[in-house]
C-alpha positions as CSV (number, residue, x, y, z in Angstrom):
1,M,17.5,-15.2,11.1
2,P,19.0,-16.7,7.8
3,F,19.4,-14.1,5.0
4,L,19.3,-14.6,1.4
5,D,22.5,-14.0,-0.5
6,W,23.2,-13.6,-4.3
7,V,25.6,-12.0,-6.7
8,N,26.1,-8.1,-6.4
9,K,23.8,-8.4,-3.2
10,N,26.0,-5.6,-1.8
11,Q,25.2,-3.3,-4.7
12,A,21.9,-3.8,-4.4
13,Q,21.6,-2.8,-0.8
14,E,23.7,0.5,-1.7
15,A,21.2,1.2,-4.7
16,S,18.4,2.7,-2.3
17,R,20.8,5.1,-0.7
18,E,22.9,6.0,-3.8
19,V,19.8,6.6,-6.4
20,P,19.9,10.1,-7.2
21,Y,16.8,12.5,-6.1
22,H,15.2,13.6,-9.2
23,L,12.5,16.2,-9.6
24,L,9.0,15.5,-10.6
25,K,7.6,17.5,-13.7
26,Q,3.9,18.1,-13.8
27,E,3.0,17.7,-17.5
28,A,-1.0,17.9,-17.0
29,V,-4.0,17.9,-14.6
30,Y,-7.0,15.8,-15.5
31,G,-10.5,16.2,-14.0
32,D,-11.4,18.6,-11.1
33,S,-8.9,17.4,-8.6
34,A,-4.8,17.0,-8.3
35,E,-4.7,14.8,-5.1
36,N,-4.2,12.0,-7.0
37,L,-0.8,11.4,-9.0
38,L,0.3,9.4,-11.9
39,I,4.1,9.2,-12.7
40,Q,5.9,8.1,-15.8
41,G,9.7,6.9,-15.2
42,D,11.8,4.4,-13.6
43,N,10.0,3.4,-10.4
44,L,13.1,3.5,-8.4
45,L,13.9,7.1,-9.5
46,A,10.4,7.9,-8.8
47,L,10.0,6.0,-5.0
48,K,13.2,8.5,-4.4
49,A,11.4,11.8,-5.6
50,L,8.5,11.0,-3.3
51,I,10.0,10.5,-0.2
52,P,10.4,13.9,1.1
53,F,6.8,14.2,0.5
54,Y,5.3,10.8,1.3
55,A,7.4,9.1,3.8
56,G,5.3,7.3,6.4
57,R,2.3,8.4,4.8
58,V,1.1,5.6,2.3
59,K,-1.5,3.3,4.0
60,C,-1.4,0.6,1.7
61,I,1.1,-0.4,-1.2
62,F,0.0,-3.0,-3.9
63,I,2.5,-4.0,-6.4
64,D,2.4,-6.5,-9.0
65,P,6.1,-6.7,-10.4
66,P,7.6,-8.9,-13.2
67,Y,7.5,-12.6,-12.1
68,N,10.8,-13.5,-13.8
69,T,9.1,-16.1,-15.6
70,Q,11.7,-16.5,-18.5
71,S,9.4,-15.0,-21.1
72,A,9.1,-11.8,-22.6
73,F,5.9,-9.7,-21.9
74,T,4.5,-7.3,-24.4
75,H,5.0,-4.2,-22.1
76,Y,8.0,-5.6,-19.7
77,D,11.1,-7.5,-19.9
78,D,10.5,-10.1,-17.6
79,K,13.4,-12.4,-18.6
80,L,16.1,-11.5,-15.9
81,E,18.5,-13.8,-14.3
82,H,17.5,-14.6,-10.9
83,S,20.1,-12.4,-9.3
84,Q,19.6,-9.5,-11.4
85,W,15.7,-9.9,-10.2
86,L,16.5,-9.9,-6.7
87,S,18.9,-6.9,-7.1
88,M,16.2,-5.3,-9.1
89,M,13.6,-5.9,-6.1
90,Y,15.4,-5.3,-2.9
91,P,16.3,-1.1,-3.3
92,R,12.5,-0.9,-4.4
93,L,11.3,-2.8,-1.4
94,V,13.6,-0.5,0.7
95,L,12.2,2.6,-0.4
96,L,8.5,1.2,-0.3
97,R,9.2,0.5,3.3
98,E,10.4,4.3,4.0
99,L,7.1,5.3,2.3
100,L,4.9,3.0,4.3
101,A,2.8,4.4,7.1
102,E,2.9,3.0,10.6
103,D,-0.4,1.5,10.4
104,G,0.2,0.6,7.0
105,S,0.6,-2.8,4.9
106,I,2.3,-3.9,1.4
107,W,0.6,-6.6,-0.8
108,V,2.8,-8.0,-3.6
109,T,1.6,-10.6,-6.2
110,I,3.9,-13.3,-7.4
111,D,4.1,-16.8,-9.0
112,D,6.0,-20.0,-8.0
113,N,9.3,-18.8,-9.9
114,E,10.3,-16.3,-7.1
115,A,7.6,-16.5,-4.4
116,H,9.7,-18.5,-2.0
117,Y,12.8,-16.0,-2.6
118,L,10.7,-13.0,-2.4
119,K,9.3,-14.4,0.9
120,V,12.8,-14.3,2.5
121,L,13.7,-11.2,0.7
122,M,10.9,-9.7,2.3
123,D,11.7,-11.1,5.9
124,E,14.9,-9.2,5.5
125,V,13.4,-5.7,4.5
126,F,10.4,-5.7,6.7
127,G,10.9,-8.1,9.6
128,R,9.9,-11.6,9.7
129,K,7.6,-10.6,12.6
130,N,5.9,-8.4,10.3
131,F,5.0,-11.1,7.8
132,I,1.0,-11.4,7.9
133,A,0.1,-13.9,5.4
134,N,0.5,-15.5,2.2
135,M,-2.9,-15.0,0.3
136,V,-3.4,-17.6,-2.5
137,W,-5.7,-16.2,-5.4
138,Q,-7.0,-18.7,-7.9
139,K,-5.6,-17.0,-11.3
140,R,-7.2,-19.4,-13.6
141,T,-9.9,-22.2,-13.7
142,S,-8.9,-23.7,-17.1
143,R,-6.6,-26.6,-17.3
144,E,-3.2,-25.9,-18.6
145,N,-2.4,-29.3,-20.5
146,R,0.5,-28.3,-22.0
147,A,2.5,-28.2,-18.5
148,A,3.6,-30.9,-16.2
149,V,1.7,-29.5,-13.5
150,G,-0.8,-26.6,-14.5
151,S,-0.3,-23.3,-12.4
152,A,-3.8,-22.2,-11.1
153,H,-2.8,-19.8,-8.5
154,D,-0.5,-16.8,-7.6
155,H,0.7,-15.6,-4.1
156,I,-0.1,-12.3,-2.4
157,L,2.8,-11.9,0.1
158,V,1.4,-9.3,3.0
159,Y,3.5,-7.4,5.4
160,A,3.0,-5.0,7.6
161,K,5.0,-1.9,9.0
162,V,4.2,-3.1,12.5
163,T,4.1,-6.7,13.9
164,A,1.5,-9.0,12.8
165,V,-0.1,-9.0,16.1
166,N,-0.5,-5.3,16.3
167,W,-1.6,-4.7,12.6
168,K,-4.9,-6.5,13.4
169,E,-5.9,-3.6,15.0
170,F,-5.6,-1.7,11.8
171,R,-7.2,-3.9,9.1
172,N,-10.9,-4.0,8.1
173,T,-13.0,-7.0,8.4
174,L,-15.0,-8.2,5.4
175,P,-18.6,-7.5,5.2
176,A,-21.1,-10.0,7.0
177,R,-22.4,-12.8,5.1
178,E,-25.6,-11.7,3.3
179,T,-26.6,-15.2,1.8
180,G,-27.0,-18.3,2.8
181,F,-29.7,-17.4,5.3
182,K,-33.3,-19.4,5.7
183,N,-35.9,-20.2,8.0
184,P,-37.1,-23.8,7.8
185,D,-38.4,-24.2,11.2
186,N,-40.3,-20.7,11.0
187,D,-38.3,-19.0,13.5
188,P,-39.8,-16.0,14.9
189,S,-36.6,-14.3,15.1
190,G,-36.5,-14.5,11.4
191,E,-33.9,-16.0,9.0
192,W,-30.7,-17.7,10.2
193,R,-27.6,-20.0,9.0
194,A,-26.4,-22.8,10.6
195,I,-23.1,-22.8,12.3
196,P,-21.4,-26.3,13.2
197,F,-21.5,-26.9,16.9
198,T,-18.3,-28.9,16.8
199,A,-14.7,-27.9,17.6
200,Q,-11.3,-29.4,16.6
201,G,-9.4,-31.4,19.1
202,Y,-10.4,-32.8,22.7
203,R,-11.6,-31.0,25.7
204,K,-13.1,-33.0,28.6
205,N,-15.7,-30.6,29.5
206,Q,-17.0,-30.6,26.1
207,M,-17.2,-34.4,25.3
208,Y,-20.7,-35.2,26.5
209,E,-24.1,-36.9,25.1
210,I,-27.0,-34.8,23.7
211,D,-30.4,-36.0,23.9
212,T,-32.0,-34.6,20.4
213,P,-35.8,-33.9,20.6
214,S,-36.6,-37.4,18.7
215,G,-34.7,-38.9,21.5
216,K,-31.8,-40.1,19.4
217,V,-28.3,-39.4,21.7
218,V,-25.6,-38.0,19.7
219,T,-22.0,-37.7,20.7
220,P,-19.0,-35.5,18.8
221,P,-17.5,-36.9,15.6
222,R,-14.5,-38.5,15.7
223,G,-11.6,-36.2,16.6
224,R,-13.6,-33.3,17.5
225,C,-15.6,-32.1,20.5
226,W,-18.7,-30.0,20.9
227,G,-18.3,-26.4,20.5
228,A,-18.9,-25.4,24.3
229,T,-19.8,-27.0,27.4
230,E,-23.2,-28.7,28.1
231,Q,-24.4,-25.8,30.4
232,S,-23.7,-23.2,27.2
233,L,-25.7,-25.3,25.2
234,N,-28.7,-25.6,27.3
235,Q,-28.6,-21.7,27.3
236,L,-29.0,-21.9,23.7
237,I,-31.5,-24.2,23.6
238,S,-33.7,-22.3,25.8
239,E,-33.3,-19.2,23.6
240,G,-34.6,-21.1,20.7
241,R,-31.1,-20.9,19.1
242,V,-30.4,-24.6,18.4
243,Y,-31.3,-26.9,15.3
244,F,-31.4,-30.6,15.4
245,G,-32.4,-30.8,11.9
246,K,-35.7,-31.3,10.1
247,S,-36.5,-34.6,12.1
248,G,-35.3,-33.3,15.4
249,D,-32.6,-36.1,15.3
250,A,-29.4,-34.6,13.7
251,Q,-26.2,-33.2,15.5
252,P,-26.8,-29.6,16.8
253,T,-26.1,-26.7,14.8
254,I,-26.2,-22.9,16.2
255,K,-28.5,-20.4,14.6
256,K,-26.7,-17.2,13.4
257,Y,-29.3,-14.5,12.3
258,K,-29.0,-11.7,9.8
259,G,-27.3,-8.8,11.3
260,E,-25.4,-10.6,14.1
261,E,-22.3,-10.9,12.5
262,S,-19.9,-7.9,12.8
263,G,-17.6,-8.7,10.0
264,L,-15.6,-11.7,8.7
265,V,-11.9,-12.3,9.4
266,P,-10.3,-12.4,5.9
267,M,-8.9,-16.0,5.0
268,T,-6.0,-16.8,2.7
269,W,-7.9,-18.6,-0.1
270,W,-9.2,-16.2,-2.5
271,T,-11.3,-17.9,-5.3
272,A,-12.1,-16.8,-8.9
273,E,-15.7,-17.4,-8.6
274,E,-15.8,-14.5,-6.0
275,F,-12.9,-12.2,-7.1
276,G,-12.1,-13.2,-10.9
277,D,-9.3,-14.4,-12.8
278,N,-6.8,-13.5,-15.5
279,T,-9.4,-13.9,-18.0
280,A,-11.9,-11.6,-16.3
281,A,-9.4,-9.0,-15.7
282,K,-8.7,-9.3,-19.6
283,R,-12.2,-9.0,-20.3
284,E,-12.3,-5.7,-18.2
285,I,-9.2,-4.1,-20.2
286,L,-10.7,-5.3,-23.6
287,E,-14.0,-3.5,-22.8
288,L,-12.1,-0.2,-22.0
289,F,-9.8,-0.5,-25.0
290,E,-12.0,-2.3,-27.7
291,N,-9.1,-1.9,-30.4
292,D,-6.3,-2.9,-28.3
293,D,-5.7,-6.6,-29.3
294,T,-2.6,-7.1,-27.0
295,P,-3.9,-6.5,-23.6
296,F,-1.7,-7.2,-20.6
297,G,-0.6,-10.6,-20.2
298,T,-1.4,-11.0,-16.3
299,P,-4.0,-8.0,-15.2
300,K,-5.7,-8.5,-12.1
301,P,-9.6,-8.1,-11.9
302,E,-10.8,-5.0,-10.0
303,N,-12.7,-7.1,-7.6
304,L,-9.3,-8.7,-6.4
305,I,-8.0,-5.2,-5.8
306,E,-10.9,-3.8,-3.9
307,R,-10.7,-6.8,-1.6
308,I,-7.3,-5.8,-0.7
309,L,-7.9,-2.0,-0.4
310,H,-11.0,-2.8,1.8
311,I,-8.8,-4.8,4.1
312,A,-6.1,-2.6,4.1
313,S,-7.3,0.9,4.0
314,N,-10.1,3.3,4.4
315,S,-11.9,6.2,2.3
316,G,-9.0,8.9,2.1
317,D,-5.9,7.0,2.5
318,V,-3.1,7.0,0.5
319,I,-2.5,4.1,-2.1
320,L,0.6,3.4,-3.9
321,D,1.2,1.1,-6.9
322,S,5.1,1.2,-8.3
323,F,4.1,-1.1,-11.0
324,L,1.1,0.1,-12.1
325,G,0.7,-1.8,-15.6
326,S,-2.9,-1.1,-16.6
327,A,-3.5,1.1,-13.9
328,T,-6.2,-1.5,-12.2
329,T,-5.0,-0.2,-8.6
330,A,-5.8,3.4,-9.4
331,A,-8.8,2.8,-11.0
332,V,-9.9,0.7,-7.9
333,A,-8.7,3.5,-5.8
334,H,-10.5,6.4,-7.4
335,K,-13.6,4.7,-7.2
336,T,-13.5,3.6,-3.6
337,G,-12.5,7.2,-2.6
338,R,-8.9,6.7,-1.8
339,R,-6.0,8.9,-2.7
340,Y,-3.4,7.1,-4.8
341,I,0.2,7.3,-6.5
342,G,0.5,5.3,-9.7
343,I,4.1,4.8,-11.2
344,E,4.5,3.2,-14.8
345,M,7.6,3.3,-16.9
346,G,6.6,2.0,-20.2
347,D,4.9,4.1,-23.0
348,H,1.6,2.7,-21.9
349,A,1.7,5.3,-18.7
350,R,0.2,7.4,-21.6
351,T,-1.4,5.0,-24.0
352,H,-3.5,2.9,-21.5
353,C,-3.1,4.5,-17.9
354,I,-4.3,8.2,-18.9
355,P,-7.0,6.8,-21.0
356,R,-8.3,4.5,-18.5
357,L,-8.3,6.9,-15.8
358,Q,-10.0,9.6,-17.9
359,K,-12.9,6.9,-18.3
360,V,-13.1,6.7,-14.6
361,I,-13.6,10.2,-14.0
362,E,-16.2,10.1,-16.9
363,G,-17.9,7.5,-15.0
364,E,-17.3,4.2,-16.8
365,Q,-19.5,1.3,-15.7
366,G,-16.9,-1.8,-15.7
367,G,-15.3,-3.6,-13.0
368,I,-16.6,-2.7,-9.6
369,S,-18.4,0.4,-10.6
370,Q,-21.9,-0.7,-10.2
371,A,-20.9,-2.6,-7.1
372,V,-19.7,0.7,-5.4
373,N,-22.2,3.0,-7.2
374,W,-19.3,4.5,-9.0
375,Q,-20.9,7.7,-10.8
376,G,-17.5,9.5,-11.9
377,G,-15.7,12.6,-11.0
378,G,-12.1,13.3,-9.3
379,G,-9.0,13.8,-11.1
380,F,-5.1,13.3,-11.3
381,R,-2.1,14.8,-11.9
382,F,0.3,13.3,-14.5
383,C,4.1,14.0,-14.0
384,T,7.3,13.0,-15.3
385,L,10.7,12.6,-13.9
386,G,12.7,15.7,-14.6
387,E,16.3,16.3,-14.1
388,A,18.4,15.1,-11.0
389,A,18.6,17.5,-8.2
390,F,22.0,17.4,-7.9
391,D,24.9,17.1,-10.2
392,E,28.0,14.5,-10.0
393,H,29.7,17.3,-7.8
394,G,26.8,17.7,-5.8
395,R,25.8,21.0,-6.6
396,I,22.1,21.7,-6.8
397,N,20.4,22.1,-10.2
398,V,19.4,25.4,-11.0
399,A,16.2,24.1,-11.9
400,V,15.2,23.1,-8.3
401,K,12.9,25.7,-7.1
402,F,12.7,26.6,-3.2
403,A,9.7,24.8,-2.2
404,T,11.2,21.4,-3.7
405,L,14.3,22.1,-1.8
406,A,12.6,22.8,1.4
407,A,10.6,19.4,1.2
408,Y,13.8,17.9,0.7
409,V,15.6,19.7,3.6
410,W,12.8,19.4,6.0
411,H,12.7,15.5,5.4
412,F,16.3,15.0,5.7
413,E,16.5,17.0,8.9
414,T,13.4,15.6,10.4
415,G,12.5,12.2,8.7
416,E,9.1,13.5,8.6
417,P,7.3,14.1,5.2
418,S,6.4,17.6,4.2
419,Q,2.7,18.3,4.5
420,Q,3.2,22.3,5.0
421,T,3.4,24.6,2.4
422,F,7.1,26.1,2.1
423,D,6.8,29.5,1.0
424,Q,8.7,31.3,3.8
425,P,12.2,30.8,5.4
426,L,11.0,29.2,8.5
427,L,10.1,25.5,7.4
428,G,8.9,24.6,10.7
429,I,9.7,23.5,14.3
430,H,10.5,19.9,15.1
431,N,11.5,18.7,18.6
432,G,12.2,22.2,19.9
433,T,14.5,23.1,16.6
434,A,13.7,25.7,14.0
435,Y,14.6,25.2,10.6
436,Y,15.4,27.7,8.2
437,L,16.1,27.8,4.4
438,L,17.8,30.8,2.4
439,Y,17.6,29.9,-1.1
440,N,16.3,31.5,-4.6
441,G,15.8,34.9,-2.8
442,I,13.1,33.7,-0.5
443,L,13.6,37.0,1.7
444,G,12.7,38.8,-1.4
445,D,16.1,39.7,-2.3
446,R,18.0,38.0,-4.7
447,R,21.4,39.3,-4.2
448,P,23.8,36.7,-2.7
449,A,25.0,39.2,0.0
450,S,21.3,39.6,1.4
451,G,18.9,37.1,0.4
452,N,20.8,33.7,0.6
453,V,23.6,34.6,2.7
454,L,23.4,34.8,6.6
455,T,24.2,38.1,7.4
456,H,23.6,40.2,10.3
457,A,20.7,41.7,8.6
458,V,19.3,38.8,7.4
459,L,19.4,37.2,11.0
460,Q,17.7,40.3,12.4
461,A,15.3,39.8,9.9
462,I,14.6,36.2,10.7
463,N,14.7,36.8,14.5
464,D,11.9,39.9,13.9
465,I,9.7,37.9,11.5
466,F,10.2,34.5,12.3
467,P,11.2,34.6,16.2
468,H,12.2,31.1,17.9
469,A,13.9,31.0,21.4
470,G,15.3,27.6,20.9
471,R,17.8,25.8,18.6
472,K,18.2,26.9,14.9
473,V,19.1,25.3,12.0
474,I,19.7,27.6,9.1
475,Y,20.8,26.5,5.5
476,G,22.6,29.2,3.2
477,E,25.0,29.6,0.5
478,T,27.3,30.9,3.4
479,T,27.5,33.0,6.4
480,R,29.0,36.3,7.5
481,L,28.6,35.5,11.1
482,G,31.3,34.1,13.1
483,A,31.4,31.2,15.3
484,A,31.0,33.3,18.6
485,R,27.9,34.9,17.2
486,L,26.5,31.8,15.9
487,A,26.9,30.0,19.4
488,A,25.4,32.9,21.2
489,E,22.5,32.7,18.8
490,N,22.0,28.9,19.4
491,I,22.4,28.5,15.4
492,T,23.7,25.8,13.5
493,F,24.8,27.0,10.2
494,K,24.8,24.5,7.1
495,Q,26.1,25.5,3.7
496,I,24.2,24.9,0.4
497,P,25.1,22.6,-1.4
498,Y,27.6,20.6,0.6
499,D,25.4,20.3,3.7
500,V,22.5,19.3,1.5
501,K,23.1,15.3,1.3
502,M,21.0,12.3,0.2
503,R,19.7,10.1,3.1
């Protein structure tokens, strides 16, 4: 497979591994639930901070990154050289892939300036076979007369953690059609809509003449064949499911009754009429912030995000947007019963994101609210990025609490996100190995010779309180046990901070 190359690509590839691990500092809780998370800070640092807790748990990622349009946005510096833009995107995509669940998918909006380069970049990070589709969203309907060719669409590149063939099992179909049904022939089975009885191409057993009720003989249109064999057609006629038009001499169509469609397969063309455009999205923002005369340049309408979350997730799933902007993704996830993580670097994390989500909690009726019968409720935590967990010499920051380091160690050792509560030395058992952490006096004795050091007494306490017959990995400041005793107890000792490394 060909790869994209650019200036400083090597540094971009190293960035996801070298970015320091920072702590999340909770600033406030809004509403009556703290499941959802809004983070203000550099999204590369924030994504790294989320890895120990959310790796492999995010069902749907939607991001609307800067488009590199060579123009300055109000809230973003969107004027980056092409190579800088690629270097900005690469490590973030790598970390996003690590956060994505095995049945999850990522949706990235972009315009023609970088869309085709981004496609190749995502082929490299996610795998070419994991490419699902390029959704084309009609972002504007008005004509752009100043341009050589007016831009009317954005791309939404979709990739899955698994291959496209396998992801079909995990995506949801769209609701069955509710409009376009009628009953011109007074069918006792009720209203129906017409489905064409033709197919593209040539199939010998589907190239036959049909006698219509009026006596007229019809044949397939040029370049097409009938939609089924003659035997199948006769069966449909006997069931009263074939319509030959009001005069009984038209090409046959098949009746599809209300309630018969189990769901519609998503298509790649998404119109402004159905999902709104940038103008509709700006209107939604202005209705929420009446005194704000500088709305975001390219917001996305709630209908568009709702369609994505419907296809890619279910109620209770975790949604992530690391370029949160005006918080549309978080608002839609909140209204549709998803859990969410939103990351936004700018000041508008406070001036726009928090107020918008507060309005959602209060039950605002804009966007999709009426369609999903949103009445308010729920809540979210607001966090900022704290200090780095490790200094330049690898020493652990004194601000790091036991639970934070425990989550980090658990993920470092097992590759699994931490879903358990860390309030004891035994972090958990994975593939037959028990993992222990002696840190911050977790045993109730903060003296180095006892609580954080593996002594004979501490080992006895571990064996009595947290027994495990198999292999043990124990992290601590140091150990007083010799190599022979460690081997006899089937213990691998790892010293803090030197053996606590970034993945």
